[in-house]
Residue, then its C-alpha position, 0 to 999 in steps of 0.5 A: m634792132s632784134i633787142f629793139t623789136k622785142i620790147d613791149q609795144r605797150m612801153l612805147h610813146d610812138v615816137l624814135d628819137i634819131r641822133a647823129k654824129v659825124e666826126e671829121e677823121g683828123t681834126g676830130v671836129s664832130l657835128p651832131q643831128e638829131k631827128r624825131v620822127t613818130i611812128s603811125y599805125v595807119l597801113g592805108k586807107v580805104s575810099f569811095i570814088n565815083v559814088p553819087k549823093v543821092w539815090e531813088r526808089g527803085s534804082n541800082v547804084e554804082g560805085k568804086v573804091r579804092a585802096v591805097y597803102h600809107n605812101n598812096t600806092p595801090v592795094c591790088d588783088a585785095p579783098v574789099y568788104l562793102f558794109t551797109g547800115q549804122m556803124w555799130q550794127p553793120r551788114s553785109l553788103q558785097n565782097l570785093t576785089t581790087d584790081s591792079n590800081g586798088v578800084a574795085s567796082f560794085s553795084f546794088s539794087t535799092d529795092n530793099f533800101d527805105q531811107d538813107i544809105q549808110l555805106h562802109a568799105s573795109l579791107t577787113p571782114t568785120v567793122g569793129n575799133q581797133q585794137y590799142k597800138t595794131a596796125y589798121y587801114d582806115r575805112g571807107f564811108h559814105t552817104l547816100s540820101m534818099s530823092q524826096p520833093s522839098s518842103p518846110d519839114i524835111k532838110t534838103i538833100s541838094s548840095l554844091e561842093v568846091q571840088k579841091k585840089d591836090k597840088s599847090l597852084p601856080c601863082d600868075a597863072e588861070e586855074d580852073v575851079s570846078v563846082n559840083y551841085t546835086i539838085v534834089g526834088e526842086s521845079p524846073g527853071s534855072v539858078d545861080v550859083i555865085y562864087l566868091v574868092l577870098s584871100r587875106g580876110a578880102v574877097t578878091m573875086q566873085g561871079q557867078t553862073q547859071v544852072e539849068v534845073q529840068d523836070r526830073s527828081v535829081n538833077e547832077g552836074q558841074v560848073s566851073f569858072k577860072v581863078r587867075v592866081s595872083p601873088e597877093m592870093a598866096p598862100e591860101f585862098q578860100v571859094v565859097a559857091y552858094a545858090v539859093l534854090p526854088s523852094e528858098d533853100v540856100i546850099a553853099h560850099s566852101a574849099d581852101f586852096s594852097t598856092d606857091k609862096c610866091f611874091s609881086n616883086k620877082v627876085s633873083v641873085e646869080f653870081s658870074p662865075s657861078s663857082a670861083v677859086p679862093g681870092e678870084e674877082t666875081n660878079m653878083q647880079v641882083t635882078a628885081l623891080p626897078r628903084s628896088l632897095c635889097g638886102v643881100s647877104a652871103i654866109d658860110k654854109s657851115v655856120l648855118i648847118k651848125e645853127p639850123g633856122k637862121t635864115l629867111d624864108a618864104d614861110k617866115i614871111f607869110d607868117l608875119l601876116p596878120l591874116k592869112k584866112s578867114s577861120g569864123i564870126p567873132y561871137e561879138v557879132d554872131d546873132a542868136t538863134d531861138c530854140l526850133n519848136v520841134r513836133p513828134k516824127r519832125y527830124v531836122l538833123p542830119y545824120p550822126s557823122q553825116e557831113q552837114n549841108d549848113a550854108y550859115a556853117v559856110f558861110q561863118k567858117v569863112g568869116l562872112k556873114m550874111a542879111t537875108n531873109l530867108l530861113f537858111r540857118l540850123p536852130s542852136c537848140l531844140k525845143f521837145k515837150g517842154k524841154v531845151y535840148r542845145d548842142s552840147y546834148l546832141v553831141s553827147s548823143g552822139m550827134v552831129p552839133l548844130s553850129r560850130q563856133y569858130s575863132i578868127q582874128l580882127s586884123s585889118p586885111v593885108v593885101g600887098s604887092a608883095g657879065q662874067l669878068p674875064p678870067e685870070a691868069a692861073p696862080i702858082e701859089t694861092a694865099r688864104s687869110f680871109f676866113p669870115e663867116t659872113w661874106i657879104w651883108d649889105l643893101v643894094e639899090v636896083g636900077d631903073d632896068g632892075k639889074r644891079g651887078v655889084s663887083l666882089t672878091v671871093p673870101d679865102t674859105i673853101t666852102t659853099w657860100e648861102t646866099e639870100a636876097f630880099c627887096l622892097s619897092s612901091q609895087g610890093f616885097g620879093l624873097a629871091p631863091r636861095k643861090e650858092m656860091k662855091v668856092f673851091q680848089p682841087f688841092f687846099l690846106e685847112l688849119t684846125m686851132p683854137y679861138s685863144i690860149i692863155r700863156g704857157e698853154h700849148f696844143e696840137l696844131r693840125a694841118t689837113v691836106f685835101n686832094y681833089l685832083t683825079s691823079c695822085i700828088m706828092v705833097t710838103v707841109t711846112p710851117g712858116p717861120s716865127s718868133d712868136y711860137t714854137l712848132t715841134p713835129l709829132s713823132g710818126d708824122l711824114y711831112t712830105s708824101c703821097l696824097c691820091a685822088n680824092e684822099r686827105k691827110t693830117l699832119r700835126w705839130t706841138m705847138i708852144p706860143t711865146a709872144l703875146g696879142a694875135v699870133n699868126v700861124t702860117v702853114s703851106a702845102e706844096a705840090v712837089a714833083s717826084h721820081v717816087s710812084c704812089d699807089n704805082e702811079v707816077v705823080s703829078v704837079p697841077d697847073r693852078g694852086r700848087i702852093d697853097v698857104v694858109t694864115k690863121s691868127l691866135i689870140v695868145k691871152a696873158e694868166g690871170s685878169e686884165t686891168t686898165k687905169t687912165y690918167n686924164w688931163l683937159l690942158c688950155p695954156k691961153g698961152s702960158p705954159l701949163t703942167e702936170e705931173a703923174e706918176i703910175q706905179l704897177p702893182e706888185n703882182v702883174i703878169e710878167g709881159s702883160s703890162r704895156t703904157s700909151v699916151s695919147v693927145l687929141g685937141d677936142i675933148l669929144g675927139r676920143a668918143l668919136k674915133n670909138l663911136d661903135g665902141l665907147l663901152q668894153m661892155p655887152y650891149g645885148c638888150g634895149e637901153q645898151n642899144m640905146a647907149l651905143l646910139a644916143p652919143n653919135i647924135y650928141i656928136l653930130h649936133y656938136l660937130k655939125g653946130t661948129q661946123q667940124l662935120t667932114a663927109a667922113i665922119m657924117e657917112k660913118a655915123t649915120n651908118f651907126l645910127t641908121s643900124g641902132y635905129q632899125r635894131q632899136l625897133n626890134y623892142k618896140s610893141a605894138d603899143g609904142a612902147y619899147t621893153t627891155f629885151g624884146t617881150g614883156p612890158g612896155n617899159t616907162w623910162l626906157t620909152a622916154f629914152v628912145v623918144r628923146s634920142f629918136a626926136k634928135a636923130q631926125s636930123f640926120i637919119f629918116i625916123d619916121p615920125r609915127k614911130i615917135e607920136e606911138s611912143k609919145t601916146w603911150l607915155q601921156h597914156k601913163q600920167q597919172e591923176n598927180g601928175c606924175f608918171e607911173k612906172s611900168g616894166k623894171l628898172f634896171h638901173n638903181g639910180m633911178k630907184g629910192g623910195v619916195s624919190d622913185e616916182v618923182t625920179l622917173s617922172a623927172y626923166v620923162t619931162a625932160a624927154f618931152l621937153e628936149m622934144n620941145t613941148s611947151q611947158h604950157d601944154p596940159v601934160m606938162i603942166q601936171s607933170l611939172a606940179c607933181l615934180k614941184e610937190s618934191l620940192s621939200d625933200l632934196s636928199n637925193t642927189y641925183t633927183t635934185a640934179l635931174l629936177a634942176y635939168v628939167f625946170t631949166l628946160a621949163g624956163d622956171v628960172e625961180t626954181r632952177a636957182h633954188l635947186l642949183q643953190h642947194l647942189d652948190t652947198v653939196a658939191v664936192r670941191e677937190g684941187g679946182f676939181l668940181y663934183w657931186s656924189q649921192t652921198a658923202a659915203e657914195t663911193s660909186a664913180s658911174l653915180s657922180v658921173e651922171i649927177s654931175s653931168y646933170v648939174l653940168l646941163a642944168k648950168l649951161s641950158a639957159s644962156p649961159t653967162a661967162e660965170d656959169l661957163g667958168y664954174a662949168s670948167g671946173i666939172i669938165r675937168w673933173l668928168t675927162g678925168q673920169q673917161n676911160y680909154y675909149g672915150g667913154f665913161s662907167s657905164t651906158q647911162d654914164t657916158v649918155v649923160a656925160l657925152q650930151a653935157l660935154a658936147l653942150y659945153s664943147t659948143l658952147v666955149f668952141s673956138a676955131e683958132g689956136w694950136s698947142t704943142v705937148t710934150v710928155q717926158a717919160p723916165s726913159s724917153q720924150l714925146t712930143f705932139d701938135v695939135n692945131q685946127g688942121n688935126k683936132l679931131l686925129y687921135q694921135e697914139e704913142a706906145l711909151q717904152d716905159v709902162s711905169g714910173k714919173y712922167r711930166l706933161e707940158v702943153k704950150g700954145t693956146a689951145c687945149a689938148s685932151v691928154q691921156i696915158s693909159a695904163t694895162y696890165n694883167i694880175p692874178t685873178p682877185a680873190d677879194v669879197t665885194t658885194l657881189s660874189v661869184k663861186v665855180h666848180l667844174e664836174v665831169n659829165t659822164s655822158e658817152s661822148a667822144r670828147p671830154k664835156f663838164t658841167v660848170q656850176i656857178q653861184s652867184l651871191y650879192s650882200g650888199k645894203e640893197e635889197t636888190t641890185n642892178m642888173v648884173i653881168l655873168d661873164i663866163k671864159m671858156l677853157s682853151g680849146f673848149s666851147p659851150d654845149p649848144e643845148s646847154l647855152k638853150s637851157l641857160k636861157r631858160g634859167l632863173l632871173v636869166s633874161r639873155v644869154e650871149q656867145k661872144e668869142d671865147h665868152v658866154l655872157v649871161y644877163l641877170e634880171e637882179l639879184s636879191k640881198d643874201t640869196p644865192i642863185n644857181h645856174s649851170l652851163e656844159i661846155i665840150q672840148e673841141l681841140p685838146v690843149d695840154n698845160l691847161k690854164p683856169a679860166v676866169v668868171k666874172i660877176y658885175d654891175y652893169y651899172q656900177p661896174g666897180d662893184q664885181a667879183e672874180t672867180q677861176y674854174m679849171f679842168v684836170s685831166 
């Protein structure tokens, strides 16, 4: 510190950046924190108290000054110097000394004064400017106005002053508000003091009180009234008081009052018992207004410490108010004033630095505009000898502005309304394996009595659970005070291990034993037996040892996994009886929790990159057996032990998608379009199941839960004008808005969708229609399938038109008439197969038979026919399966959306066979859009060909085994899957019966990270971070490059896997989010996902990410970095990086 204080003070920035880091002994886990403290040079202040505002000739002025330090404690026995006159030419008046309360009294005669008196109080004998960066006390300043009769030529010195409150006012209580008045030079009579209480831009209370003006030059006093502080007035309200004097002068004053941040719905959460041991039953009681719907969460406090600011609090709620208080009048409605002609010796302005008693400014400040014939507004400019002097000149001359400009928000004012369980028997052993970060995340409906109890089981984590709850009812919103639920046992064990490692790596498994008993215990720590890994004790560690009160001990093993997949690691700690003393103390054995057993899961992955290949068949025997053969050959460089093959059978082509409604694609869902891709398939499948009477209560509940959560998530991407944006910010996206609104319209059959949201979006889309009938593109199209020169506008317009028609908008609607006319103009060029297929669907929905037939005939001539399969590609050289799926699905929708004939269904069967062959293991397809459109088409086809009868038997003959599956009407939606002993070889399928069966063989294996160069490439290298850190820290430098034929790519995902034992540095993640072309960054388990808006051709883009070692891992294997086109995942590249110690 001595070195610090010798630094030249002028070189400092007046802030202290404090960084601290706490590292846990034994585990090496550390938690950093930093804070910035601003340095102030103000040591304290001097202020005037109990000093009059007005003085009369021949009177004595009495008052006091108070001196306090910066922490508001009194400055005792200190000299105080009292001055009079202007700041730049003060004259010493008296020298005072403060008492034990920091107060000094003064009194002086006014015989030598003939105008307003300026008083200054200082703790220094001079009144000058402070030197740069030197400590000082703020000086006190006060003006006493000379009493004189009111006249048109003299501005009144009468005043009102609403007394402020230093404290925050409690809600649901009455508070006295006082108004001090000083009335000077007025004739006797009564004066009404009128007061208004304003909150959130509205007048909530008004009233008046009377003041009797006596026959003397100065009348001073105080009036008061009561204000009941309600939750609707939170977080602050304003009080305005004004009076019209007998001389027709208007005096006014306002003050702001802060309130507690309270709500009309009083919410609370209580646990019984209030603390628990792991696995214990507890009861949570939520109290709120009757019939409230409450959201309740409980999150591990350690998570909140690492990510502060992620919780809900009253400040965040009140920040959502469109208007907390009025703050001025918009210039559009402010009245202009004429300049005032000034005669010599006429002075209408207050003294410089003196607070103006301008009633107009008071009203303007609180957003009130007065309608009156009284002259109560100061002029905004003066005319003197032919020249105009505006307030900017007055400011530069050291005078106070005549009027102030305030800003105000014109939003509408929002005045809202805003049993203990019996104890269980003490266990001898506790086994702990459930360690969630989030324990409670649920909706709770409060009963008519305003209470709701919920029985819960406490998780196994030794921690404190932070609980928050908010409730909504017809009477308002409420937020509960945060409640903590402490889960604890006096003797317990913690395991420290990475989330995942790669086979061949090994690490130091650490088990830390804690003893919070008041006595010593003898502890034996024992790992559980397992064939999935080996544990080697480290030399020097004693696995049976003393552990006294408030001590901890860490035991270590070298762990080498021998199996792939999720490996459960179990370690137990037992307090055992012993005759050996510990610290000269006899050891004890606790009555409960004598043995603590902890089980945690470790993911062991194979080396290289994982690849999954699927082989799909839709087999409909119709009474005659059908057979298919397939040969699965694994690559020669497959990683040993990584391959696994399975066969699955369903009686419905949508059954696989139904099973994986929440995971049709193993891709990130971090933007508005991707969220919709998760939501929309649920809608199509539900319509299919409902239409075929297969919708069960269990399926309905599962699917509607997904729909509800997806709907709420999507609203995060909605703009105020009704449009939807890709990442929640920026301009509205025409294509995405159409996608959302068509999906929401269909979802209304199953969940509540606010119809206003749909209408707002439809109106926004209608406003995007251009004079030629086509729709204007707004926002970025991340999907290149909808781009392509002149067809860009046509394709987008076709998509929007289809959305309107799917919402049952009449083709005779003016918007549709114009858009269909625009689309017809494009029919002379059908070179874009994607656009042509979409147009065929649009004109099918519009009922234009002739145009539909023309388009379908053209599509038939460019179709690809192979072995009974029928599909379409964008061009003959197109290799994108994703785009082919979309095009083929639109053709299928066009064929089947207009009363299809038997011939149409036969034609469609070839498309269906090809489409089902493209499905992935989860029932989706390659990307988001092809999955959405394909499942819509499959659902329509399945509805048309559904039969409630039939059965089939599927036999799968593998090289060394045979499996049989039965499919009937009772289990057609049941997902049946079996692992195959043979991971490769020839397989023969046979289906007998009368019902269709969907069969899939899936082979998953790892291969070394490929070095093939595609249109996308990624380069990675690791740099050692030389900053001082207790743990190794590295910077991953990544370069992404696109070298394809298009000018730009679709949206690109950069998937960065962490090295085993490493995690991304939080600050580096924040920096990465601000990187070039980065739209979003997500951390998911041991991966960091970076969304890149696009890559331009032949333009390398660089990004960096710092990673820090959480736990040492030996024999470290490379980690893979993958880059791929989100909408064409086949266009991808991979590389790897590693750290060599």
